[in-house]
N, CA, C and O atoms as a GROMACS GRO file, in nm:
protein
  324
    1UNK      N    1   9.509  -3.175   4.170
    1UNK     CA    2   9.496  -3.332   4.131
    1UNK      C    3   9.331  -3.370   4.178
    1UNK      O    4   9.299  -3.362   4.296
    2UNK      N    5   9.249  -3.405   4.089
    2UNK     CA    6   9.139  -3.466   4.189
    2UNK      C    7   9.148  -3.601   4.192
    2UNK      O    8   9.212  -3.667   4.110
    3UNK      N    9   9.070  -3.657   4.308
    3UNK     CA   10   9.080  -3.791   4.315
    3UNK      C   11   8.925  -3.822   4.342
    3UNK      O   12   8.843  -3.736   4.373
    4UNK      N   13   8.900  -3.959   4.326
    4UNK     CA   14   8.764  -3.997   4.349
    4UNK      C   15   8.755  -4.031   4.524
    4UNK      O   16   8.856  -4.047   4.593
    5UNK      N   17   8.621  -4.037   4.572
    5UNK     CA   18   8.569  -4.029   4.721
    5UNK      C   19   8.458  -4.087   4.692
    5UNK      O   20   8.376  -4.045   4.610
    6UNK      N   21   8.448  -4.184   4.756
    6UNK     CA   22   8.289  -4.249   4.791
    6UNK      C   23   8.255  -4.222   4.911
    6UNK      O   24   8.326  -4.244   5.010
    7UNK      N   25   8.100  -4.151   4.913
    7UNK     CA   26   8.055  -4.136   5.063
    7UNK      C   27   7.929  -4.224   5.060
    7UNK      O   28   7.866  -4.263   4.962
    8UNK      N   29   7.906  -4.248   5.194
    8UNK     CA   30   7.802  -4.333   5.214
    8UNK      C   31   7.693  -4.213   5.295
    8UNK      O   32   7.733  -4.133   5.379
    9UNK      N   33   7.588  -4.220   5.259
    9UNK     CA   34   7.492  -4.120   5.314
    9UNK      C   35   7.333  -4.193   5.315
    9UNK      O   36   7.296  -4.281   5.237
   10UNK      N   37   7.269  -4.141   5.403
   10UNK     CA   38   7.144  -4.162   5.423
   10UNK      C   39   7.070  -4.121   5.303
   10UNK      O   40   7.113  -4.015   5.257
   11UNK      N   41   6.958  -4.178   5.229
   11UNK     CA   42   6.884  -4.174   5.124
   11UNK      C   43   6.856  -4.036   5.104
   11UNK      O   44   6.873  -3.971   5.001
   12UNK      N   45   6.806  -3.993   5.227
   12UNK     CA   46   6.728  -3.869   5.234
   12UNK      C   47   6.821  -3.765   5.226
   12UNK      O   48   6.784  -3.667   5.162
   13UNK      N   49   6.955  -3.763   5.284
   13UNK     CA   50   7.052  -3.675   5.276
   13UNK      C   51   7.106  -3.645   5.108
   13UNK      O   52   7.162  -3.544   5.065
   14UNK      N   53   7.075  -3.745   5.051
   14UNK     CA   54   7.118  -3.782   4.913
   14UNK      C   55   7.034  -3.722   4.826
   14UNK      O   56   7.086  -3.646   4.745
   15UNK      N   57   6.878  -3.744   4.820
   15UNK     CA   58   6.781  -3.682   4.757
   15UNK      C   59   6.796  -3.523   4.792
   15UNK      O   60   6.776  -3.438   4.706
   16UNK      N   61   6.838  -3.487   4.946
   16UNK     CA   62   6.869  -3.344   4.962
   16UNK      C   63   6.939  -3.271   4.894
   16UNK      O   64   6.907  -3.157   4.861
   17UNK      N   65   7.068  -3.341   4.858
   17UNK     CA   66   7.198  -3.288   4.844
   17UNK      C   67   7.188  -3.296   4.670
   17UNK      O   68   7.258  -3.223   4.600
   18UNK      N   69   7.102  -3.381   4.618
   18UNK     CA   70   7.077  -3.382   4.453
   18UNK      C   71   6.972  -3.261   4.425
   18UNK      O   72   6.991  -3.185   4.331
   19UNK      N   73   6.865  -3.248   4.507
   19UNK     CA   74   6.770  -3.113   4.486
   19UNK      C   75   6.837  -3.007   4.496
   19UNK      O   76   6.833  -2.921   4.408
   20UNK      N   77   6.922  -2.993   4.622
   20UNK     CA   78   7.008  -2.857   4.656
   20UNK      C   79   7.100  -2.836   4.540
   20UNK      O   80   7.108  -2.721   4.496
   21UNK      N   81   7.178  -2.943   4.476
   21UNK     CA   82   7.303  -2.927   4.389
   21UNK      C   83   7.228  -2.878   4.244
   21UNK      O   84   7.282  -2.810   4.156
   22UNK      N   85   7.106  -2.924   4.243
   22UNK     CA   86   7.028  -2.867   4.089
   22UNK      C   87   7.020  -2.720   4.100
   22UNK      O   88   7.067  -2.638   4.020
   23UNK      N   89   6.949  -2.696   4.217
   23UNK     CA   90   6.895  -2.552   4.247
   23UNK      C   91   7.010  -2.465   4.251
   23UNK      O   92   6.990  -2.347   4.226
   24UNK      N   93   7.125  -2.504   4.279
   24UNK     CA   94   7.221  -2.395   4.306
   24UNK      C   95   7.347  -2.413   4.179
   24UNK      O   96   7.458  -2.359   4.176
   25UNK      N   97   7.292  -2.499   4.089
   25UNK     CA   98   7.369  -2.532   3.995
   25UNK      C   99   7.535  -2.556   4.004
   25UNK      O  100   7.625  -2.502   3.940
   26UNK      N  101   7.541  -2.663   4.115
   26UNK     CA  102   7.678  -2.665   4.140
   26UNK      C  103   7.679  -2.837   4.168
   26UNK      O  104   7.585  -2.880   4.235
   27UNK      N  105   7.770  -2.921   4.124
   27UNK     CA  106   7.768  -3.064   4.150
   27UNK      C  107   7.791  -3.087   4.317
   27UNK      O  108   7.828  -2.992   4.387
   28UNK      N  109   7.766  -3.223   4.374
   28UNK     CA  110   7.768  -3.234   4.500
   28UNK      C  111   7.895  -3.220   4.534
   28UNK      O  112   7.951  -3.151   4.620
   29UNK      N  113   7.941  -3.313   4.435
   29UNK     CA  114   8.121  -3.315   4.471
   29UNK      C  115   8.206  -3.159   4.531
   29UNK      O  116   8.294  -3.139   4.616
   30UNK      N  117   8.128  -3.070   4.438
   30UNK     CA  118   8.208  -2.902   4.461
   30UNK      C  119   8.148  -2.878   4.580
   30UNK      O  120   8.224  -2.832   4.665
   31UNK      N  121   8.012  -2.899   4.621
   31UNK     CA  122   7.976  -2.864   4.717
   31UNK      C  123   8.043  -2.916   4.850
   31UNK      O  124   8.069  -2.831   4.935
   32UNK      N  125   8.066  -3.017   4.870
   32UNK     CA  126   8.147  -3.128   4.973
   32UNK      C  127   8.262  -3.040   4.954
   32UNK      O  128   8.282  -2.955   5.041
   33UNK      N  129   8.343  -3.049   4.853
   33UNK     CA  130   8.467  -2.980   4.852
   33UNK      C  131   8.504  -2.852   4.898
   33UNK      O  132   8.608  -2.820   4.956
   34UNK      N  133   8.390  -2.767   4.858
   34UNK     CA  134   8.410  -2.612   4.911
   34UNK      C  135   8.380  -2.620   5.084
   34UNK      O  136   8.433  -2.546   5.167
   35UNK      N  137   8.293  -2.718   5.110
   35UNK     CA  138   8.285  -2.706   5.264
   35UNK      C  139   8.404  -2.763   5.340
   35UNK      O  140   8.441  -2.708   5.444
   36UNK      N  141   8.486  -2.902   5.276
   36UNK     CA  142   8.596  -2.902   5.343
   36UNK      C  143   8.694  -2.792   5.339
   36UNK      O  144   8.772  -2.788   5.434
   37UNK      N  145   8.706  -2.705   5.249
   37UNK     CA  146   8.792  -2.606   5.221
   37UNK      C  147   8.776  -2.501   5.311
   37UNK      O  148   8.875  -2.451   5.366
   38UNK      N  149   8.653  -2.457   5.334
   38UNK     CA  150   8.606  -2.330   5.444
   38UNK      C  151   8.658  -2.441   5.586
   38UNK      O  152   8.735  -2.393   5.668
   39UNK      N  153   8.625  -2.538   5.598
   39UNK     CA  154   8.629  -2.622   5.735
   39UNK      C  155   8.791  -2.621   5.753
   39UNK      O  156   8.831  -2.594   5.866
   40UNK      N  157   8.884  -2.648   5.656
   40UNK     CA  158   9.019  -2.618   5.670
   40UNK      C  159   9.039  -2.493   5.693
   40UNK      O  160   9.115  -2.495   5.790
   41UNK      N  161   9.017  -2.372   5.664
   41UNK     CA  162   9.054  -2.258   5.669
   41UNK      C  163   9.031  -2.217   5.819
   41UNK      O  164   9.113  -2.154   5.886
   42UNK      N  165   8.882  -2.270   5.872
   42UNK     CA  166   8.847  -2.224   5.995
   42UNK      C  167   8.936  -2.287   6.108
   42UNK      O  168   8.948  -2.234   6.218
   43UNK      N  169   8.997  -2.404   6.071
   43UNK     CA  170   9.060  -2.489   6.191
   43UNK      C  171   9.182  -2.486   6.188
   43UNK      O  172   9.247  -2.536   6.280
   44UNK      N  173   9.250  -2.418   6.068
   44UNK     CA  174   9.407  -2.424   6.055
   44UNK      C  175   9.459  -2.344   6.180
   44UNK      O  176   9.548  -2.384   6.255
   45UNK      N  177   9.387  -2.221   6.193
   45UNK     CA  178   9.456  -2.131   6.314
   45UNK      C  179   9.439  -2.203   6.447
   45UNK      O  180   9.518  -2.175   6.538
   46UNK      N  181   9.336  -2.302   6.468
   46UNK     CA  182   9.318  -2.362   6.590
   46UNK      C  183   9.414  -2.478   6.640
   46UNK      O  184   9.442  -2.506   6.757
   47UNK      N  185   9.464  -2.546   6.511
   47UNK     CA  186   9.516  -2.649   6.542
   47UNK      C  187   9.692  -2.605   6.633
   47UNK      O  188   9.768  -2.513   6.604
   48UNK      N  189   9.709  -2.707   6.743
   48UNK     CA  190   9.809  -2.657   6.830
   48UNK      C  191   9.949  -2.677   6.737
   48UNK      O  192   9.950  -2.757   6.644
   49UNK      N  193  10.070  -2.593   6.773
   49UNK     CA  194  10.193  -2.643   6.693
   49UNK      C  195  10.255  -2.734   6.766
   49UNK      O  196  10.235  -2.752   6.886
   50UNK      N  197  10.358  -2.815   6.676
   50UNK     CA  198  10.398  -2.923   6.758
   50UNK      C  199  10.473  -2.861   6.864
   50UNK      O  200  10.490  -2.740   6.861
   51UNK      N  201  10.530  -2.946   6.977
   51UNK     CA  202  10.614  -2.881   7.070
   51UNK      C  203  10.746  -2.839   7.017
   51UNK      O  204  10.798  -2.749   7.083
   52UNK      N  205  10.812  -2.881   6.917
   52UNK     CA  206  10.948  -2.824   6.869
   52UNK      C  207  10.928  -2.699   6.796
   52UNK      O  208  11.024  -2.623   6.798
   53UNK      N  209  10.817  -2.659   6.729
   53UNK     CA  210  10.794  -2.538   6.704
   53UNK      C  211  10.733  -2.464   6.803
   53UNK      O  212  10.762  -2.344   6.811
   54UNK      N  213  10.658  -2.512   6.877
   54UNK     CA  214  10.622  -2.408   7.000
   54UNK      C  215  10.754  -2.347   7.069
   54UNK      O  216  10.761  -2.230   7.106
   55UNK      N  217  10.846  -2.432   7.080
   55UNK     CA  218  10.965  -2.407   7.148
   55UNK      C  219  11.049  -2.289   7.083
   55UNK      O  220  11.117  -2.213   7.151
   56UNK      N  221  11.038  -2.279   6.925
   56UNK     CA  222  11.121  -2.171   6.858
   56UNK      C  223  11.034  -2.056   6.813
   56UNK      O  224  11.088  -1.960   6.760
   57UNK      N  225  10.893  -2.061   6.833
   57UNK     CA  226  10.828  -1.942   6.833
   57UNK      C  227  10.841  -1.831   6.892
   57UNK      O  228  10.814  -1.814   7.010
   58UNK      N  229  10.885  -1.739   6.812
   58UNK     CA  230  10.910  -1.603   6.887
   58UNK      C  231  11.047  -1.573   6.911
   58UNK      O  232  11.079  -1.465   6.961
   59UNK      N  233  11.150  -1.680   6.872
   59UNK     CA  234  11.257  -1.661   6.948
   59UNK      C  235  11.344  -1.538   6.878
   59UNK      O  236  11.425  -1.481   6.951
   60UNK      N  237  11.331  -1.498   6.751
   60UNK     CA  238  11.371  -1.394   6.677
   60UNK      C  239  11.301  -1.238   6.721
   60UNK      O  240  11.356  -1.132   6.688
   61UNK      N  241  11.213  -1.243   6.775
   61UNK     CA  242  11.128  -1.142   6.816
   61UNK      C  243  11.226  -1.059   6.849
   61UNK      O  244  11.312  -1.117   6.916
   62UNK      N  245  11.251  -0.936   6.828
   62UNK     CA  246  11.307  -0.806   6.858
   62UNK      C  247  11.451  -0.805   6.827
   62UNK      O  248  11.537  -0.726   6.866
   63UNK      N  249  11.462  -0.898   6.759
   63UNK     CA  250  11.647  -0.928   6.719
   63UNK      C  251  11.632  -0.871   6.552
   63UNK      O  252  11.544  -0.900   6.472
   64UNK      N  253  11.742  -0.786   6.535
   64UNK     CA  254  11.750  -0.756   6.392
   64UNK      C  255  11.794  -0.899   6.337
   64UNK      O  256  11.868  -0.967   6.407
   65UNK      N  257  11.753  -0.943   6.220
   65UNK     CA  258  11.802  -1.058   6.141
   65UNK      C  259  11.867  -1.012   6.010
   65UNK      O  260  11.809  -0.927   5.942
   66UNK      N  261  11.985  -1.064   5.970
   66UNK     CA  262  12.039  -1.020   5.865
   66UNK      C  263  11.970  -1.038   5.740
   66UNK      O  264  11.888  -1.129   5.729
   67UNK      N  265  11.997  -0.960   5.641
   67UNK     CA  266  11.908  -0.980   5.497
   67UNK      C  267  11.996  -1.116   5.462
   67UNK      O  268  12.087  -1.170   5.524
   68UNK      N  269  11.930  -1.150   5.332
   68UNK     CA  270  11.988  -1.269   5.248
   68UNK      C  271  12.111  -1.247   5.202
   68UNK      O  272  12.173  -1.352   5.213
   69UNK      N  273  12.192  -1.145   5.147
   69UNK     CA  274  12.302  -1.149   5.113
   69UNK      C  275  12.404  -1.149   5.209
   69UNK      O  276  12.512  -1.210   5.200
   70UNK      N  277  12.350  -1.052   5.333
   70UNK     CA  278  12.438  -1.103   5.449
   70UNK      C  279  12.462  -1.240   5.531
   70UNK      O  280  12.566  -1.267   5.593
   71UNK      N  281  12.372  -1.304   5.522
   71UNK     CA  282  12.363  -1.422   5.551
   71UNK      C  283  12.465  -1.537   5.470
   71UNK      O  284  12.536  -1.617   5.531
   72UNK      N  285  12.455  -1.528   5.318
   72UNK     CA  286  12.528  -1.576   5.240
   72UNK      C  287  12.671  -1.559   5.273
   72UNK      O  288  12.742  -1.651   5.312
   73UNK      N  289  12.715  -1.419   5.255
   73UNK     CA  290  12.824  -1.382   5.307
   73UNK      C  291  12.908  -1.452   5.406
   73UNK      O  292  13.018  -1.505   5.393
   74UNK      N  293  12.815  -1.438   5.529
   74UNK     CA  294  12.854  -1.500   5.661
   74UNK      C  295  12.892  -1.666   5.647
   74UNK      O  296  12.985  -1.728   5.698
   75UNK      N  297  12.793  -1.707   5.568
   75UNK     CA  298  12.810  -1.868   5.526
   75UNK      C  299  12.949  -1.895   5.472
   75UNK      O  300  13.027  -1.981   5.514
   76UNK      N  301  12.970  -1.794   5.355
   76UNK     CA  302  13.083  -1.834   5.266
   76UNK      C  303  13.213  -1.796   5.361
   76UNK      O  304  13.310  -1.868   5.383
   77UNK      N  305  13.184  -1.650   5.417
   77UNK     CA  306  13.330  -1.649   5.537
   77UNK      C  307  13.380  -1.776   5.632
   77UNK      O  308  13.499  -1.792   5.657
   78UNK      N  309  13.271  -1.868   5.687
   78UNK     CA  310  13.265  -1.927   5.762
   78UNK      C  311  13.339  -2.077   5.696
   78UNK      O  312  13.436  -2.139   5.739
   79UNK      N  313  13.262  -2.101   5.593
   79UNK     CA  314  13.285  -2.258   5.519
   79UNK      C  315  13.408  -2.184   5.398
   79UNK      O  316  13.431  -2.259   5.303
   80UNK      N  317  13.467  -2.078   5.395
   80UNK     CA  318  13.539  -2.066   5.276
   80UNK      C  319  13.511  -2.120   5.142
   80UNK      O  320  13.594  -2.176   5.070
   81UNK      N  321  13.385  -2.100   5.112
   81UNK     CA  322  13.370  -2.123   4.961
   81UNK      C  323  13.358  -2.016   4.891
   81UNK      O  324  13.345  -2.023   4.769
   0.00000   0.00000   0.00000
């Protein structure tokens, strides 16, 4: 879903953006969106996990976990469903 975003920029930057946009045949809004998509990709791995997730990280490492059917069977046996 697209939303409208208003940007305030220096007039020289706007002129450059307009010229650059025409040169590469891409709307300024798409250039800005692509930039933020790339920025998000680069920074998503750098963001620290919340404390509660850090505590859980790796707790199943080295442990054989049951598959989905086994988990369902265990659940129904425990809860009598």
